[in-house]
C-alpha positions, 0 to 999 in steps of 0.5 A: 293184430300183428302182421306178418305172422312169420317175419322174415328179415328184421325191419330197418325202421320201427315207427312208434305212435305216441299217445297210448303207446309211448305214453298214456293219454287221458283225454278226459282230464284234458277236456276237464281242464280246458272246461274249467277255464270257461265254466264248461263240462268235459262234455261241452268241451268235447262238443265244442272242440272235438265234435265241431271238427276243430281238433281234426282240422288241426290234426290234418294240418288245415289250421296253423297253431295260431289259427287253431288256438284262436278257434278254440278261444272262440268256441270256449268264449274265453282267451286260450293261448299257447301256455293254456294249450301246453298246460292242459295237454301236459297234464293228460300225458304220462310216459310209459316207462316199460315201453320207453325201456324198449326203445333204446334196444330197438334203436340199437338195431334199426332206425326209429321214428315217432308218428302221431296224429297231432297238429303242427302245434304238437310238433312245435312243443315236443321239446317242452312236453316230452323231452324224454322222447326227444332224447330217445328219438332225436329229430325223428319225431313227426306229426302225421299232417307233415305228410298231407293227411293223418293216420290211417291214410296209407300215404302217411306211412309210405311218406314216412318210410320214404323220408328215411329211405326205407321200403314199406315192407321193411318198416313196422308201425306200432299203434294202439288203434286198429284202424291205424294198424290196418292203414299201415298194413294197407301201405305195405308195412308190418304192424303191431296193435299195441295193448301193453308193453309185454306183448310189444316186447314179444312182437319185437323179439320175434322181429329180432329187435330186442334181446 
């Protein structure tokens, strides 16, 4: 899913999703590692943390990092602190070198930003978890709840574009989830549904963002 089909002017802001775009995110591995701390299965962890709404509440910004960790510990029945969150999150993240190679080319032609559906705890740990992304994006690394919601809510995309002084139609969202792409389009942005680096390169080339 890519829109518009025939781009006119090059975008002024290119926004990259993090999980499953800039890096491969293995949520099953994360759940397995969390479960091992409490003698639980990955399915148990999915039920206790994801299906219960704890993860979503964090992503929406409704839980502070400390409250989020306390809720996980209570659900698991064992202590769960920042070091545990960081370790189990890190082992599920593998940077995609082919996508990362495109980012400097884009940043030479337009502003870039990162926008991920993660809670405030991720924002606090970007530097430790993904220093390579910090080197590429600098301060332009954002969790969606900074804008009062999460993707695919159109206000999130509009808020980020406004933060950088860019009209929605002059921004592009690159995301792996069809719903998030649809939300960006509804907000007036251009968008690309990410599947692999080669197709992203073709899209960016059509928008005069890479050589």
